[in-house]
Structures are given as C-alpha cells and as structure tokens.
BARO-169775 format. One record per residue (C-alpha): residue in one letter; residue number from 1; x, y, z. Coordinates in steps of 0.25 Angstrom, whole numbers, plus 2048, in hexadecimal, padded with zeros to 3 digits. Example, Ala and Ser with C-alpha at 12.3 -4.5 7.8 and 13.67 -1.06 7.14 Angstrom:
BEGIN
  r    k   xx   yy   zz
  a    1  831  7EE  81F
  s    2  837  7FC  81D
# end
This chain:
BEGIN
  r    k   xx   yy   zz
  m    1  EC4  B52  6A2
  y    2  ECA  B61  697
  s    3  EC2  B5C  68B
  i    4  EB6  B57  694
  g    5  EB2  B65  698
  k    6  EB5  B69  689
  y    7  EAD  B60  682
  i    8  EA2  B65  68E
  n    9  EA5  B74  68B
  l   10  EA5  B6F  67A
  t   11  E97  B68  67B
  f   12  E90  B70  687
  n   13  E84  B77  681
  s   14  E85  B73  673
  g   15  E7A  B74  66A
  p   16  E77  B76  65C
  l   17  E83  B7D  654
  v   18  E7E  B88  64D
  v   19  E8E  B8D  647
  k   20  E8E  B9D  646
  p   21  E94  BA1  638
  i   22  E9E  BAD  637
  g   23  EA5  BB3  62B
  l   24  E99  BB3  622
  d   25  E9D  BC1  61C
  a   26  EAB  BBA  619
  k   27  EB0  BBF  60B
  i   28  EBD  BBC  603
  v   29  EC3  BC9  5FF
  n   30  ECE  BC5  5F4
  d   31  ED9  BD0  5EE
  d   32  EDA  BC4  5E0
  n   33  ED4  BB9  5DB
  r   34  EDC  BB1  5E1
  k   35  ED4  BA5  5E9
  k   36  EDD  BA1  5F8
  l   37  EE0  B90  5F8
  v   38  EE4  B8F  609
  i   39  EE6  B80  60E
  m   40  EE4  B83  61F
  v   41  EEA  B77  624
  v   42  EE6  B74  632
  g   43  EF0  B6C  63D
  e   44  EEF  B62  647
  a   45  EF9  B61  653
  a   46  F03  B67  64C
  r   47  F0B  B71  655
  a   48  F15  B7C  655
  d   49  F21  B78  658
  h   50  F22  B6B  654
  f   51  F22  B72  644
  s   52  F31  B74  63D
  l   53  F2C  B80  637
  n   54  F2B  B86  648
  g   55  F3B  B84  64B
  y   56  F36  B73  64F
  k   57  F44  B6C  64E
  r   58  F3E  B60  646
  e   59  F3C  B64  636
  t   60  F2D  B61  638
  n   61  F2C  B6B  62B
  p   62  F34  B68  621
  l   63  F29  B6B  612
  l   64  F24  B77  61A
  s   65  F2F  B7C  61D
  q   66  F33  B7D  610
  d   67  F26  B82  60A
  d   68  F24  B91  60D
  i   69  F19  B91  61A
  v   70  F17  B9C  625
  d   71  F18  B94  631
  f   72  F11  B9B  63E
  p   73  F1C  B93  64A
  n   74  F12  B9A  658
  f   75  F03  B96  650
  y   76  EFB  B90  65C
  s   77  EED  B89  65B
  c   78  EDE  B8C  662
  g   79  EDE  B7D  669
  t   80  EE5  B73  66C
  s   81  EDD  B67  666
  t   82  ED7  B68  656
  a   83  EC8  B69  65D
  a   84  ECD  B77  663
  s   85  ED4  B7C  658
  v   86  ED1  B78  64B
  p   87  EC2  B81  64C
  c   88  EC7  B8A  654
  m   89  ED5  B8C  64A
  f   90  EC8  B90  63F
  a   91  EC0  B98  649
  k   92  EBD  BA5  64A
  y   93  EBF  BA7  658
  g   94  ECD  BA6  65C
  k   95  ED3  B9D  669
  s   96  ED0  BA7  674
  d   97  EBF  BA7  66D
  y   98  EBF  B99  669
  s   99  EB5  B8F  66D
  y  100  EB0  B81  666
  k  101  EA1  B83  669
  k  102  EA6  B92  662
  g  103  EAE  B8B  656
  i  104  EA3  B80  653
  s  105  E98  B8B  654
  t  106  E9E  B95  64B
  e  107  EA3  B94  63D
  n  108  EB3  B97  63B
  v  109  EBC  B99  62F
  l  110  EB8  B92  625
  d  111  EAB  B94  628
  v  112  EAF  BA4  625
  l  113  EB7  B9F  618
  k  114  EAB  B97  613
  h  115  EA2  BA2  614
  t  116  EAA  BAA  609
  n  117  EA5  BA1  601
  d  118  EB3  BA1  5F9
  v  119  EB9  B98  602
  a  120  EB8  B88  5FE
  i  121  EBE  B83  608
  l  122  EC1  B73  60D
  w  123  EC5  B6C  618
  r  124  ECB  B5F  61A
  d  125  ECF  B59  628
  n  126  ED8  B4C  62C
  n  127  ED7  B4F  639
  s  128  ECA  B4B  640
  d  129  EC3  B56  63C
  s  130  EC1  B66  63A
  k  131  EBB  B67  649
  g  132  EAF  B6F  642
  v  133  EB5  B77  63A
  a  134  EB4  B72  62A
  l  135  EA5  B70  630
  r  136  E9E  B7B  625
  v  137  EAA  B7A  61B
  p  138  EAE  B6D  611
  y  139  EB7  B63  619
  e  140  EBC  B55  615
  d  141  EC3  B49  61F
  y  142  ED0  B46  61C
  k  143  ED2  B3A  627
  i  144  ECD  B31  61D
  p  145  ED2  B29  613
  k  146  EC5  B2C  60A
  n  147  ECB  B3A  609
  n  148  ED7  B3C  60B
  t  149  EE1  B32  601
  v  150  EEE  B35  60C
  c  151  EEA  B2B  618
  a  152  EF1  B1C  61B
  d  153  EF2  B15  629
  g  154  EE4  B1E  62B
  e  155  EEA  B2B  62B
  c  156  EE7  B33  622
  r  157  EF2  B3F  61E
  d  158  EEF  B4D  61D
  v  159  EF6  B50  611
  g  160  EE8  B46  60C
  m  161  EE2  B54  60D
  l  162  EE9  B5C  602
  v  163  EE2  B4F  5F7
  g  164  ED8  B54  5F0
  l  165  ED8  B63  5F4
  d  166  EDC  B68  5E7
  k  167  ECD  B63  5E2
  f  168  ECA  B6D  5EE
  i  169  ED4  B77  5E9
  q  170  ECD  B75  5D8
  k  171  EBD  B74  5DE
  n  172  EBC  B80  5E5
  k  173  EC5  B89  5D9
  g  174  EC1  B96  5DC
  k  175  EC2  B96  5E9
  n  176  EC6  B9B  5F5
  i  177  ECD  B8B  5FD
  l  178  ECF  B88  60B
  i  179  ED3  B7B  610
  v  180  ED5  B76  61A
  l  181  EDF  B6A  61E
  h  182  EDB  B64  62C
  q  183  EE7  B5A  62E
  m  184  EE9  B4E  638
  g  185  EF9  B55  63A
  n  186  EFE  B4F  649
  h  187  EF2  B4A  64D
  g  188  EF6  B45  65A
  p  189  EFB  B3B  661
  a  190  EFA  B31  654
  y  191  F07  B3B  64E
  y  192  F0C  B31  647
  k  193  F01  B2D  63E
  r  194  F00  B3C  63A
  y  195  F0C  B39  62F
  p  196  F10  B2F  624
  k  197  F1D  B26  627
  a  198  F23  B2E  61F
  f  199  F23  B3D  627
  e  200  F2A  B36  632
  k  201  F35  B3E  637
  f  202  F36  B3D  644
  t  203  F38  B2F  649
  p  204  F34  B29  652
  t  205  F27  B29  653
  c  206  F1A  B28  65C
  k  207  F11  B1C  656
  t  208  F07  B1E  65D
  n  209  EFA  B26  663
  q  210  F00  B23  670
  l  211  F0A  B2D  674
  e  212  F0C  B29  682
  d  213  F12  B1D  67A
  c  214  F1C  B25  674
  t  215  F2A  B2D  676
  q  216  F27  B3C  672
  q  217  F2F  B3D  66D
  e  218  F28  B32  661
  i  219  F1E  B3A  661
  t  220  F24  B49  660
  n  221  F2A  B40  653
  a  222  F1C  B3B  64E
  y  223  F16  B4A  650
  d  224  F22  B51  649
  n  225  F20  B45  63D
  a  226  F10  B48  63C
  i  227  F16  B57  63B
  l  228  F1F  B55  630
  y  229  F11  B50  62A
  t  230  F0B  B5C  62C
  d  231  F16  B62  626
  y  232  F16  B5A  618
  f  233  F08  B5D  616
  l  234  F0A  B6A  61B
  d  235  F14  B6C  60D
  k  236  F08  B65  606
  t  237  EFD  B6D  607
  i  238  F06  B7B  605
  n  239  F0A  B71  5F7
  f  240  EFD  B70  5F3
  l  241  EF9  B7E  5F4
  k  242  F07  B83  5EE
  k  243  EFC  B7D  5E2
  y  244  EF2  B87  5E2
  e  245  EFC  B92  5E4
  n  246  EF8  B98  5D7
  k  247  EEB  B97  5D7
  y  248  EEA  B9A  5E6
  d  249  EED  BA3  5F2
  t  250  EF1  B97  5FA
  a  251  EF6  B93  609
  m  252  EF6  B88  613
  i  253  EF5  B8B  622
  y  254  EF9  B81  62B
  m  255  EF4  B80  63B
  s  256  EF3  B76  643
  d  257  EE7  B75  650
  h  258  EEF  B73  65B
  g  259  EFE  B6D  660
  e  260  F01  B61  666
  s  261  F0A  B5C  674
  l  262  F10  B4F  670
  g  263  F16  B4D  67E
  e  264  F1D  B5A  684
  g  265  F19  B5A  693
  g  266  F10  B4F  690
  v  267  F06  B53  689
  y  268  F03  B4D  67C
  l  269  EF8  B53  66F
  h  270  EF2  B5E  673
  g  271  EE2  B63  677
  l  272  EE7  B69  683
  p  273  EDD  B73  688
  y  274  EE6  B81  682
  f  275  EE7  B86  68F
  m  276  EEE  B7D  694
  a  277  EF8  B77  688
  p  278  F05  B77  682
  d  279  F0B  B80  678
  a  280  F0C  B73  66D
  q  281  EFF  B71  66D
  v  282  EFC  B7F  66A
  h  283  F05  B84  662
  i  284  F03  B7F  653
  g  285  F07  B7D  645
  a  286  F03  B87  63C
  l  287  F08  B8E  62F
  m  288  F03  B92  622
  w  289  F0B  B90  613
  f  290  F05  B9D  607
  g  291  F04  B9B  5FA
  k  292  F0C  BA4  5EF
  n  293  F00  BAF  5EF
  m  294  EFB  BAE  5FD
  a  295  F06  BB0  604
  k  296  F06  BBE  5FB
  k  297  EF9  BC0  602
  v  298  EFA  BBD  612
  d  299  F08  BC2  610
  e  300  F10  BB6  615
  d  301  F1C  BBD  618
  a  302  F17  BC7  622
  l  303  F0F  BBB  627
  r  304  F1E  BB3  627
  k  305  F22  BBF  633
  r  306  F1A  BBE  63D
  k  307  F18  BAC  63B
  d  308  F1B  BAD  64A
  e  309  F13  BB3  650
  k  310  F07  BAB  657
  y  311  EFB  BA6  650
  t  312  EF0  B9F  653
  q  313  EE7  B97  651
  d  314  EDD  BA5  654
  d  315  EE3  BA8  645
  l  316  EDE  B9E  63A
  f  317  ED0  BA4  638
  h  318  ED3  BB0  635
  t  319  EDF  BAA  62D
  l  320  ED7  BA3  624
  l  321  ECF  BAF  620
  g  322  EDA  BB9  61E
  i  323  EE2  BAE  614
  f  324  ED1  BAD  60B
  n  325  ED0  BBE  60D
  v  326  EC2  BBA  615
  h  327  EBF  BC9  619
  t  328  EB2  BC5  624
  k  329  EB0  BCB  632
  e  330  EB7  BBF  638
  y  331  EC4  BC1  634
  d  332  ECC  BC7  63A
  k  333  EDB  BCC  634
  k  334  EE3  BCC  641
  m  335  EE2  BBC  644
  d  336  EE4  BBB  636
  i  337  EF3  BB4  637
  l  338  EF5  BB9  628
  e  339  EF2  BC8  62D
  k  340  EF9  BCB  63A
# end
C-alpha cells in the first residue's frame, strides 16, 4: 500500500521534464597549480555497526584499519533505498527539503563541478544505475563483462571498476578529476554472491536469496563477508590513488547509500518509510582517506577531532564543492564536512 501511494505521488501530474541549472557561477580558485584527483565510492547497504572500525566485534575491516583513514561512526542516510538516497546525497537539497520531483528537475553537484570547466567527471556503475545523478556526465556500466574484466558466474566485482582508470586520468591530464564508483557492495538478499570465495571468512553462510530458509546467523555471516570484501575494495582504491600522490592532491570519500536490516525484530533488507525505519537502515558506513598533500590542505588533524560528531548525506554536496575549492553561491561552508 505504501509503495502504491509513493508511485502515484511520483508520477502524478508528470509532464515534460525541465531540469533547472544551478551553480552556473562555479569556478575553481586554487592557491597553487596542483590538481586534485578524488574518487567517490558510493557504497550499497553497508550499515555502520557491522564495521569493525566502529567497534563491531568481528574484524570486518582488517585492511582499512591499517590505512590512515578518517572514519565517521555517526553518519546517517537521506533515505532507506538506493533510489531515494543516491539522488538525495548528490542534491543541493537536504533531507528535510528533498523530494523526488525536486531531485530530477534540478541539477546536482556533478553538474556544478562540470560548470567549472575544470573537473573531468566519470561515473562507473556496478549497481543498478546512477538513479538519474549521472545523466549529464560520462557514465560507464560495469555490471557487464563487456566493460568489467573481473566477472565470474554472472557476478561482476567492484574491484573491476578500478581497471582502466589510469587511461581516463591520462586522457584528462591537466584537469581536476572526480571519479564516482557505485558499488554492488552488500546488495541483498543474495549477500553470498557479493564476494569471491576467498572472502568467506565467517561461516556457515546463507546461500540463497530466500532468507526465510536461513538462520539469522547464516544471513549475518554472508553479510559480514560482503563487508570484508568492501574493505578489500576500498583498500585497493586507496593504493590506486597512492600512485598519483606526487602529481595530484588525492582523496577517497566512501559513503554507503543506506543501511540494512538483518532480521532484527523480524525485519529484513531495507526500504521502510524513513519515519519508521530502524537505525540499521539509516546509520551508514562512511570514511575518508587523504593523500599526503591533501591531508595538509583539509587539516586532517582537526577533522579527526570532530569525526564522532553526527553527519548526514546532506553534507556531501558542499563537501565535494569544498574539496575542489569551488566558489559558487550554492556552497555552504557550514555544511562542508572538511570545514565544520
């Protein structure tokens, strides 16, 4: 009933779509001549309390714990589904002011960065799609073996999205670069398909998408193995960026789209109306990594001191503008995570 009502609301009075431009005044102001190379990883269904970085009893982040990252243990999503959260996190509107219609009829932060004429943007997707965010920037589908070289048994791996990025960076030499990688991550209910066999650390696992046929522990084991694979993928992304530290100011931003229920209180998966969604569906994994030069510019030490504060996906729009030193009337310093 909720879904029917939501569908009617989204489609009622739908006519020709006119997208309102924003940030046409955007320009990059740099104190030096160094360009920035930033990879934004959009995670999938990764709840914060299953990250060992946040105190989870299982070691699900063995590699990231060795990386010099800044973890944000109190980060919250804009929605409880990919379709709601992904457009919202890149929109200028905060959760309280965001709607589907506003989202599709207004340009987003990728458009603002594009307006600077100095940021090369690429969206690679190993999930469903960009949910409308990347309609006006280069987009590549990495769910298919034609593009993704790391696929087996019908499943293409997130790590495959790193292959070939060197060519994109070389092609855009002399520009700032933003690469968005949209993960398959912990997409349920078939968590057991989301990682290679080598990452099956927690057993026994639920090996079906019929969750009612599995115990809660089997479901959790498969889910945690998928988090373990995300840990590997993010570490590989950091190591990829380290190759460019001498040429660029480098950074990685990771943020899951929403969380996931694993049977607590009889609730599974995600997508409940936000007002009644459990913490597991809205409390998300989020972290950042900065290369040696970028760490100085963003004042990483100050950021660590306030990492435990509450942040939301509302902050991403302004944080992406801030990290590229974009001057525009759309930017709000008070909502830039790196400046708060």
